[in-house]
VMD Tcl script that builds the backbone (N, CA, C; Angstrom):
set m [mol new atoms 402]
animate dup $m
set s [atomselect $m all]
$s set {name element resname resid chain x y z} {
  {N N MET 1 A -13.887 14.015 -20.192}
  {CA C MET 1 A -14.018 12.920 -19.234}
  {C C MET 1 A -14.071 13.195 -17.945}
  {N N LYS 2 A -14.670 12.845 -17.328}
  {CA C LYS 2 A -14.704 12.684 -15.536}
  {C C LYS 2 A -13.611 11.868 -15.125}
  {N N LYS 3 A -13.181 12.480 -14.098}
  {CA C LYS 3 A -12.089 11.837 -13.314}
  {C C LYS 3 A -12.252 11.870 -11.816}
  {N N ILE 4 A -11.519 11.155 -11.028}
  {CA C ILE 4 A -11.375 11.039 -9.527}
  {C C ILE 4 A -10.506 11.887 -8.993}
  {N N ALA 5 A -10.820 12.855 -8.062}
  {CA C ALA 5 A -9.625 13.886 -7.533}
  {C C ALA 5 A -8.995 12.861 -6.348}
  {N N CYS 6 A -7.821 12.493 -6.453}
  {CA C CYS 6 A -7.250 11.610 -5.400}
  {C C CYS 6 A -5.838 12.112 -4.832}
  {N N THR 7 A -5.931 12.033 -3.555}
  {CA C THR 7 A -5.057 12.274 -2.729}
  {C C THR 7 A -4.497 11.529 -1.793}
  {N N ILE 8 A -3.145 10.935 -1.646}
  {CA C ILE 8 A -2.850 10.048 -0.454}
  {C C ILE 8 A -1.842 10.824 0.526}
  {N N LEU 9 A -2.119 10.881 1.922}
  {CA C LEU 9 A -1.461 11.669 2.594}
  {C C LEU 9 A -1.054 10.396 3.881}
  {N N THR 10 A 0.180 10.774 4.386}
  {CA C THR 10 A 0.879 10.162 5.346}
  {C C THR 10 A 0.867 11.296 6.610}
  {N N PRO 11 A 1.212 10.778 7.928}
  {CA C PRO 11 A 1.323 11.961 8.818}
  {C C PRO 11 A 2.607 12.789 8.325}
  {N N GLU 12 A 3.355 12.570 7.636}
  {CA C GLU 12 A 4.720 13.055 7.293}
  {C C GLU 12 A 4.701 13.747 6.262}
  {N N ARG 13 A 3.551 13.573 5.013}
  {CA C ARG 13 A 3.705 14.194 3.682}
  {C C ARG 13 A 2.594 13.851 3.059}
  {N N ASN 14 A 2.417 14.826 1.794}
  {CA C ASN 14 A 1.441 14.350 0.771}
  {C C ASN 14 A 2.155 13.562 -0.256}
  {N N LEU 15 A 1.821 12.250 -0.542}
  {CA C LEU 15 A 2.382 11.544 -1.501}
  {C C LEU 15 A 1.859 11.619 -2.858}
  {N N PHE 16 A 0.755 12.110 -3.080}
  {CA C PHE 16 A -0.045 12.018 -4.438}
  {C C PHE 16 A -0.877 13.087 -4.264}
  {N N ASP 17 A -1.180 13.905 -5.479}
  {CA C ASP 17 A -2.417 14.672 -5.347}
  {C C ASP 17 A -2.308 14.675 -7.052}
  {N N GLY 18 A -3.698 14.458 -7.450}
  {CA C GLY 18 A -4.060 14.093 -8.714}
  {C C GLY 18 A -5.433 13.997 -9.259}
  {N N GLU 19 A -5.579 13.787 -10.561}
  {CA C GLU 19 A -6.733 13.084 -11.002}
  {C C GLU 19 A -6.333 11.935 -11.497}
  {N N ILE 20 A -7.504 10.810 -11.419}
  {CA C ILE 20 A -7.235 9.636 -11.792}
  {C C ILE 20 A -8.619 9.023 -12.528}
  {N N ALA 21 A -8.250 7.903 -13.317}
  {CA C ALA 21 A -9.668 7.301 -14.043}
  {C C ALA 21 A -10.017 6.020 -13.168}
  {N N PHE 22 A -9.077 5.684 -12.239}
  {CA C PHE 22 A -9.543 4.362 -11.442}
  {C C PHE 22 A -8.518 3.924 -10.514}
  {N N ALA 23 A -8.906 3.338 -9.764}
  {CA C ALA 23 A -7.735 3.202 -8.439}
  {C C ALA 23 A -8.109 1.560 -7.977}
  {N N VAL 24 A -7.018 0.982 -7.475}
  {CA C VAL 24 A -6.864 -0.419 -6.794}
  {C C VAL 24 A -6.460 -0.083 -5.480}
  {N N VAL 25 A -6.720 -0.671 -4.535}
  {CA C VAL 25 A -6.150 -0.545 -3.125}
  {C C VAL 25 A -6.462 -2.018 -2.174}
  {N N ASP 26 A -5.305 -2.067 -1.623}
  {CA C ASP 26 A -5.580 -3.311 -0.859}
  {C C ASP 26 A -6.215 -3.107 0.341}
  {N N ALA 27 A -7.695 -3.499 0.706}
  {CA C ALA 27 A -8.137 -3.200 1.700}
  {C C ALA 27 A -7.946 -4.391 2.888}
  {N N HIS 28 A -8.454 -4.179 4.065}
  {CA C HIS 28 A -7.950 -4.931 5.023}
  {C C HIS 28 A -8.318 -6.356 4.756}
  {N N ASN 29 A -9.516 -6.572 3.909}
  {CA C ASN 29 A -10.183 -7.943 3.702}
  {C C ASN 29 A -9.849 -8.358 2.058}
  {N N GLY 30 A -8.985 -7.966 1.402}
  {CA C GLY 30 A -8.702 -7.919 -0.020}
  {C C GLY 30 A -8.804 -6.671 -1.225}
  {N N GLU 31 A -8.398 -6.979 -2.422}
  {CA C GLU 31 A -8.451 -5.644 -3.103}
  {C C GLU 31 A -9.919 -5.084 -3.454}
  {N N MET 32 A -9.560 -3.774 -3.649}
  {CA C MET 32 A -10.996 -2.719 -3.822}
  {C C MET 32 A -10.710 -2.065 -4.964}
  {N N GLY 33 A -11.553 -1.820 -5.891}
  {CA C GLY 33 A -11.318 -1.027 -7.092}
  {C C GLY 33 A -12.320 0.311 -7.051}
  {N N PHE 34 A -12.000 1.212 -7.841}
  {CA C PHE 34 A -12.802 2.512 -7.537}
  {C C PHE 34 A -13.030 3.100 -9.174}
  {N N LEU 35 A -14.018 3.328 -9.622}
  {CA C LEU 35 A -14.229 3.959 -10.815}
  {C C LEU 35 A -14.845 5.228 -10.571}
  {N N VAL 36 A -14.943 6.317 -11.615}
  {CA C VAL 36 A -15.724 7.536 -11.512}
  {C C VAL 36 A -17.139 7.316 -11.092}
  {N N ASP 37 A -17.729 8.018 -10.340}
  {CA C ASP 37 A -19.386 7.902 -9.576}
  {C C ASP 37 A -19.276 6.728 -8.814}
  {N N HIS 38 A -18.194 6.193 -8.235}
  {CA C HIS 38 A -18.511 5.008 -7.302}
  {C C HIS 38 A -19.269 5.375 -6.000}
  {N N ALA 39 A -19.921 4.580 -5.716}
  {CA C ALA 39 A -20.821 5.258 -4.193}
  {C C ALA 39 A -20.033 5.242 -3.141}
  {N N PRO 40 A -20.289 6.303 -2.397}
  {CA C PRO 40 A -19.612 6.831 -0.947}
  {C C PRO 40 A -19.199 5.643 -0.250}
  {N N LEU 41 A -18.081 5.250 0.253}
  {CA C LEU 41 A -17.324 4.440 1.232}
  {C C LEU 41 A -16.173 4.843 1.792}
  {N N ILE 42 A -16.252 4.202 2.910}
  {CA C ILE 42 A -15.034 4.391 3.955}
  {C C ILE 42 A -14.905 2.987 4.344}
  {N N SER 43 A -13.165 2.924 3.918}
  {CA C SER 43 A -12.860 1.329 4.435}
  {C C SER 43 A -11.291 1.175 4.845}
  {N N GLU 44 A -11.308 0.158 5.872}
  {CA C GLU 44 A -9.737 0.181 6.560}
  {C C GLU 44 A -8.849 -0.417 5.539}
  {N N LEU 45 A -7.555 0.077 5.298}
  {CA C LEU 45 A -6.758 -0.419 4.403}
  {C C LEU 45 A -5.617 -1.439 5.112}
  {N N GLY 46 A -5.237 -2.310 4.315}
  {CA C GLY 46 A -4.129 -3.352 5.032}
  {C C GLY 46 A -3.100 -2.960 4.422}
  {N N VAL 47 A -2.100 -3.839 4.407}
  {CA C VAL 47 A -0.778 -3.592 4.032}
  {C C VAL 47 A -0.621 -4.027 2.493}
  {N N GLY 48 A -0.386 -3.164 1.362}
  {CA C GLY 48 A -0.350 -3.716 0.241}
  {C C GLY 48 A -0.153 -2.671 -0.761}
  {N N GLU 49 A -0.320 -2.849 -1.867}
  {CA C GLU 49 A -0.324 -2.235 -3.091}
  {C C GLU 49 A -1.529 -1.342 -3.376}
  {N N VAL 50 A -1.254 0.058 -3.958}
  {CA C VAL 50 A -2.226 1.078 -4.109}
  {C C VAL 50 A -1.863 1.351 -5.667}
  {N N ARG 51 A -2.550 1.077 -6.773}
  {CA C ARG 51 A -2.109 1.654 -8.436}
  {C C ARG 51 A -3.294 2.431 -8.743}
  {N N LEU 52 A -2.938 3.619 -9.210}
  {CA C LEU 52 A -3.489 4.806 -9.583}
  {C C LEU 52 A -3.318 4.867 -10.972}
  {N N SER 53 A -4.447 4.994 -11.846}
  {CA C SER 53 A -4.342 4.999 -13.441}
  {C C SER 53 A -5.035 6.228 -13.968}
  {N N ASP 54 A -4.345 7.298 -14.657}
  {CA C ASP 54 A -4.961 8.248 -15.217}
  {C C ASP 54 A -5.950 7.745 -16.379}
  {N N GLY 55 A -5.305 6.784 -16.835}
  {CA C GLY 55 A -5.960 6.197 -18.172}
  {C C GLY 55 A -4.895 5.766 -19.064}
  {N N LYS 56 A -3.661 6.578 -18.940}
  {CA C LYS 56 A -2.759 6.242 -19.929}
  {C C LYS 56 A -1.434 5.657 -19.241}
  {N N SER 57 A -1.430 5.806 -18.014}
  {CA C SER 57 A -0.072 5.430 -17.256}
  {C C SER 57 A -0.705 5.235 -15.738}
  {N N THR 58 A 0.076 4.200 -15.207}
  {CA C THR 58 A -0.057 3.653 -13.562}
  {C C THR 58 A 0.795 4.113 -12.961}
  {N N GLU 59 A 0.657 4.465 -11.521}
  {CA C GLU 59 A 1.549 4.708 -10.810}
  {C C GLU 59 A 1.220 3.871 -9.567}
  {N N TYR 60 A 2.365 3.421 -9.005}
  {CA C TYR 60 A 2.321 2.349 -7.989}
  {C C TYR 60 A 2.883 2.937 -6.378}
  {N N PHE 61 A 2.253 2.350 -5.572}
  {CA C PHE 61 A 2.583 2.736 -4.179}
  {C C PHE 61 A 2.262 1.729 -3.365}
  {N N VAL 62 A 3.184 1.634 -2.425}
  {CA C VAL 62 A 2.561 0.580 -1.134}
  {C C VAL 62 A 2.342 1.284 -0.158}
  {N N VAL 63 A 1.081 1.019 0.672}
  {CA C VAL 63 A 0.564 1.574 1.695}
  {C C VAL 63 A 0.531 0.403 3.117}
  {N N GLU 64 A 0.887 0.885 4.130}
  {CA C GLU 64 A 1.058 0.132 5.308}
  {C C GLU 64 A -0.082 0.614 6.486}
  {N N GLY 65 A -1.554 0.228 6.159}
  {CA C GLY 65 A -2.549 0.681 7.166}
  {C C GLY 65 A -2.917 2.038 6.711}
  {N N GLY 66 A -4.132 2.207 7.279}
  {CA C GLY 66 A -4.787 3.439 7.061}
  {C C GLY 66 A -6.256 3.172 6.532}
  {N N ILE 67 A -6.623 4.475 5.924}
  {CA C ILE 67 A -8.260 4.275 5.596}
  {C C ILE 67 A -8.180 5.115 4.303}
  {N N VAL 68 A -9.351 4.308 3.353}
  {CA C VAL 68 A -9.600 5.331 2.202}
  {C C VAL 68 A -11.146 5.578 2.029}
  {N N GLU 69 A -11.232 6.840 1.545}
  {CA C GLU 69 A -12.516 7.231 1.400}
  {C C GLU 69 A -13.070 7.762 0.293}
  {N N ILE 70 A -13.969 7.408 -0.518}
  {CA C ILE 70 A -14.466 7.970 -1.776}
  {C C ILE 70 A -15.613 8.446 -1.551}
  {N N ARG 71 A -15.936 9.821 -2.167}
  {CA C ARG 71 A -17.440 10.359 -1.982}
  {C C ARG 71 A -17.375 11.429 -3.190}
  {N N THR 72 A -18.320 11.344 -3.913}
  {CA C THR 72 A -18.529 12.490 -4.850}
  {C C THR 72 A -17.282 12.630 -5.964}
  {N N ASN 73 A -16.693 11.482 -6.251}
  {CA C ASN 73 A -15.458 11.571 -7.146}
  {C C ASN 73 A -14.275 12.197 -6.572}
  {N N LYS 74 A -14.127 12.213 -5.127}
  {CA C LYS 74 A -13.132 12.726 -4.472}
  {C C LYS 74 A -12.561 11.466 -3.557}
  {N N MET 75 A -11.361 10.942 -3.692}
  {CA C MET 75 A -10.734 9.748 -3.003}
  {C C MET 75 A -9.492 10.555 -2.148}
  {N N ILE 76 A -9.717 9.890 -0.919}
  {CA C ILE 76 A -8.533 10.356 0.026}
  {C C ILE 76 A -8.097 9.108 0.614}
  {N N ILE 77 A -6.826 8.866 0.279}
  {CA C ILE 77 A -6.215 7.679 1.496}
  {C C ILE 77 A -5.018 8.310 2.244}
  {N N LEU 78 A -5.484 7.971 3.707}
  {CA C LEU 78 A -4.768 8.226 4.680}
  {C C LEU 78 A -4.314 7.075 5.088}
  {N N ALA 79 A -2.785 7.439 4.865}
  {CA C ALA 79 A -2.185 5.941 5.216}
  {C C ALA 79 A -1.190 6.401 6.481}
  {N N GLU 80 A -0.979 5.300 7.173}
  {CA C GLU 80 A -0.232 5.173 8.515}
  {C C GLU 80 A 1.240 5.207 8.083}
  {N N LYS 81 A 1.596 4.653 6.856}
  {CA C LYS 81 A 2.947 4.551 6.368}
  {C C LYS 81 A 2.914 4.349 4.783}
  {N N ALA 82 A 3.496 4.992 3.743}
  {CA C ALA 82 A 3.357 4.627 2.469}
  {C C ALA 82 A 4.573 5.178 1.565}
  {N N SER 83 A 4.860 4.493 0.736}
  {CA C SER 83 A 5.905 5.145 -0.272}
  {C C SER 83 A 5.773 4.766 -1.866}
  {N N LYS 84 A 6.488 5.564 -2.668}
  {CA C LYS 84 A 6.063 5.634 -4.148}
  {C C LYS 84 A 7.149 4.438 -4.540}
  {N N LYS 85 A 6.823 3.945 -5.662}
  {CA C LYS 85 A 7.593 2.854 -6.269}
  {C C LYS 85 A 9.085 3.218 -6.259}
  {N N GLU 86 A 9.254 4.594 -6.784}
  {CA C GLU 86 A 10.623 4.983 -7.133}
  {C C GLU 86 A 11.195 5.139 -5.888}
  {N N GLU 87 A 10.833 5.365 -4.683}
  {CA C GLU 87 A 11.585 5.515 -3.474}
  {C C GLU 87 A 12.060 3.807 -2.911}
  {N N LEU 88 A 11.614 2.870 -3.444}
  {CA C LEU 88 A 11.817 1.554 -3.229}
  {C C LEU 88 A 13.009 1.080 -3.760}
  {N N ASP 89 A 13.803 0.463 -3.465}
  {CA C ASP 89 A 15.050 -0.361 -3.678}
  {C C ASP 89 A 14.836 -2.037 -3.588}
  {N N LYS 90 A 14.228 -2.650 -4.804}
  {CA C LYS 90 A 14.019 -3.904 -4.604}
  {C C LYS 90 A 15.139 -4.991 -3.773}
  {N N ARG 91 A 16.371 -4.608 -4.175}
  {CA C ARG 91 A 17.610 -5.370 -4.312}
  {C C ARG 91 A 17.741 -5.202 -2.498}
  {N N GLU 92 A 17.790 -4.116 -2.019}
  {CA C GLU 92 A 17.842 -3.896 -0.545}
  {C C GLU 92 A 16.778 -4.291 0.085}
  {N N LEU 93 A 15.414 -4.268 -0.338}
  {CA C LEU 93 A 14.443 -5.104 0.497}
  {C C LEU 93 A 14.489 -6.419 0.603}
  {N N GLU 94 A 14.884 -7.109 -0.716}
  {CA C GLU 94 A 15.186 -8.567 -0.815}
  {C C GLU 94 A 16.241 -9.004 0.051}
  {N N ILE 95 A 17.464 -8.226 0.163}
  {CA C ILE 95 A 18.516 -8.602 1.091}
  {C C ILE 95 A 17.809 -8.461 2.804}
  {N N GLN 96 A 16.973 -7.451 2.833}
  {CA C GLN 96 A 16.461 -7.280 4.284}
  {C C GLN 96 A 15.522 -8.473 4.685}
  {N N LEU 97 A 14.853 -8.899 3.402}
  {CA C LEU 97 A 13.664 -10.176 3.635}
  {C C LEU 97 A 14.611 -11.158 3.911}
  {N N HIS 98 A 15.615 -11.532 3.206}
  {CA C HIS 98 A 16.333 -12.788 3.638}
  {C C HIS 98 A 17.189 -13.014 4.756}
  {N N GLU 99 A 17.549 -11.668 5.408}
  {CA C GLU 99 A 17.965 -11.558 6.605}
  {C C GLU 99 A 16.994 -12.019 7.822}
  {N N LEU 100 A 15.777 -11.304 7.663}
  {CA C LEU 100 A 14.692 -11.107 8.261}
  {C C LEU 100 A 14.235 -12.740 8.586}
  {N N LEU 101 A 14.166 -13.869 7.312}
  {CA C LEU 101 A 13.782 -15.115 7.579}
  {C C LEU 101 A 14.513 -15.726 8.215}
  {N N GLU 102 A 15.867 -15.772 7.912}
  {CA C GLU 102 A 16.975 -16.415 8.588}
  {C C GLU 102 A 16.474 -16.166 10.224}
  {N N LEU 103 A 16.663 -14.906 10.607}
  {CA C LEU 103 A 16.522 -14.642 12.026}
  {C C LEU 103 A 15.177 -15.319 12.584}
  {N N LYS 104 A 13.984 -15.193 11.958}
  {CA C LYS 104 A 12.840 -15.976 12.156}
  {C C LYS 104 A 13.193 -17.306 12.364}
  {N N GLU 105 A 13.834 -18.136 11.536}
  {CA C GLU 105 A 13.741 -19.455 11.483}
  {C C GLU 105 A 14.728 -19.886 12.832}
  {N N LYS 106 A 15.916 -19.247 12.947}
  {CA C LYS 106 A 16.918 -19.572 14.056}
  {C C LYS 106 A 16.762 -19.061 15.338}
  {N N GLU 107 A 15.988 -18.005 15.554}
  {CA C GLU 107 A 15.946 -17.102 16.895}
  {C C GLU 107 A 14.716 -17.321 17.568}
  {N N TYR 108 A 13.767 -17.463 17.166}
  {CA C TYR 108 A 12.361 -17.562 17.478}
  {C C TYR 108 A 11.504 -18.453 17.720}
  {N N LYS 109 A 10.947 -18.820 18.807}
  {CA C LYS 109 A 9.977 -20.037 18.929}
  {C C LYS 109 A 8.757 -19.396 18.112}
  {N N ALA 110 A 8.088 -20.383 17.310}
  {CA C ALA 110 A 6.932 -20.154 16.475}
  {C C ALA 110 A 5.830 -19.726 17.214}
  {N N PHE 111 A 5.380 -18.668 16.661}
  {CA C PHE 111 A 3.981 -17.720 17.414}
  {C C PHE 111 A 4.218 -17.303 18.966}
  {N N SER 112 A 5.584 -17.141 19.129}
  {CA C SER 112 A 6.049 -16.286 20.109}
  {C C SER 112 A 5.760 -14.700 19.739}
  {N N LEU 113 A 5.569 -13.827 20.750}
  {CA C LEU 113 A 5.467 -12.515 20.259}
  {C C LEU 113 A 6.471 -11.860 19.310}
  {N N GLU 114 A 7.529 -12.189 19.593}
  {CA C GLU 114 A 8.737 -11.793 18.843}
  {C C GLU 114 A 8.560 -12.364 17.205}
  {N N TRP 115 A 8.389 -13.637 17.309}
  {CA C TRP 115 A 8.141 -14.375 15.906}
  {C C TRP 115 A 6.981 -13.667 15.203}
  {N N MET 116 A 5.803 -13.610 15.593}
  {CA C MET 116 A 4.660 -12.639 15.373}
  {C C MET 116 A 4.996 -11.417 14.667}
  {N N GLN 117 A 5.918 -10.685 15.578}
  {CA C GLN 117 A 6.352 -9.226 14.918}
  {C C GLN 117 A 7.254 -9.454 13.744}
  {N N LEU 118 A 8.016 -10.625 13.823}
  {CA C LEU 118 A 8.859 -10.784 12.345}
  {C C LEU 118 A 8.002 -11.111 11.411}
  {N N VAL 119 A 6.980 -12.128 11.618}
  {CA C VAL 119 A 5.761 -12.323 10.435}
  {C C VAL 119 A 5.297 -11.078 9.869}
  {N N ASP 120 A 4.884 -9.953 10.619}
  {CA C ASP 120 A 4.480 -8.608 10.425}
  {C C ASP 120 A 5.260 -7.992 9.587}
  {N N GLN 121 A 6.582 -7.851 10.086}
  {CA C GLN 121 A 7.796 -7.309 8.869}
  {C C GLN 121 A 7.794 -7.904 7.817}
  {N N GLU 122 A 7.826 -9.292 7.595}
  {CA C GLU 122 A 7.834 -10.022 6.313}
  {C C GLU 122 A 6.724 -9.777 5.674}
  {N N HIS 123 A 5.620 -9.622 6.116}
  {CA C HIS 123 A 4.500 -9.315 5.065}
  {C C HIS 123 A 4.550 -7.798 4.650}
  {N N ARG 124 A 5.128 -6.849 5.617}
  {CA C ARG 124 A 5.454 -5.624 4.768}
  {C C ARG 124 A 6.405 -5.472 3.918}
  {N N LEU 125 A 7.658 -6.533 4.145}
  {CA C LEU 125 A 8.688 -6.404 3.092}
  {C C LEU 125 A 8.235 -6.886 1.903}
  {N N LYS 126 A 7.498 -7.975 1.936}
  {CA C LYS 126 A 6.906 -8.611 0.580}
  {C C LYS 126 A 6.332 -7.758 -0.075}
  {N N ALA 127 A 5.389 -6.752 0.566}
  {CA C ALA 127 A 4.326 -5.835 -0.141}
  {C C ALA 127 A 5.374 -4.906 -0.937}
  {N N ARG 128 A 6.422 -4.419 -0.044}
  {CA C ARG 128 A 7.154 -3.375 -0.641}
  {C C ARG 128 A 7.938 -3.690 -1.991}
  {N N ILE 129 A 8.489 -5.127 -1.823}
  {CA C ILE 129 A 9.090 -5.770 -3.038}
  {C C ILE 129 A 8.242 -6.049 -3.715}
  {N N LYS 130 A 7.099 -6.365 -3.809}
  {CA C LYS 130 A 5.906 -6.377 -4.882}
  {C C LYS 130 A 5.881 -4.933 -5.879}
  {N N VAL 131 A 5.724 -3.979 -4.762}
  {CA C VAL 131 A 5.517 -2.611 -5.746}
  {C C VAL 131 A 7.117 -2.385 -6.278}
  {N N ALA 132 A 7.873 -2.244 -5.281}
  {CA C ALA 132 A 9.376 -2.220 -6.394}
  {C C ALA 132 A 9.572 -2.765 -7.546}
  {N N GLY 133 A 9.098 -3.992 -7.799}
  {CA C GLY 133 A 9.376 -4.768 -8.858}
  {C C GLY 133 A 8.391 -4.472 -9.967}
  {N N ARG 134 A 7.276 -3.396 -9.906}
  {CA C ARG 134 A 6.798 -3.167 -10.954}
  {C C ARG 134 A 7.375 -2.634 -11.961}
}
mol reanalyze $m
mol bondsrecalc $m
mol representation Tube
mol addrep $m
């Protein structure tokens, strides 16, 4: 059975290197799926979940920006920041989110620069919580 050779790299480390049957990533404009013999493609990644399946089990990651490229059954994800599901503590992330939401409501005017930065942090925390809960 043909597989896709897949690698997830960040500036700090090689997060994944293996063969998969399919992948789903959060691109900048929505989810994108990849199967064996996918047409060549390069796309910008958003903040969200990456699911890699070898046909028997699925591994989960959270990626925070970067690019994905697939060509001749070779996929590479170059992520600005990424984590494996096992590295995420859902309870701790939920506490951080609660504190951030309180701060956002009380301390900053809506649509100010600081408020928008908190909205971005909120989006990233929610993506990590989603993956941690898998």
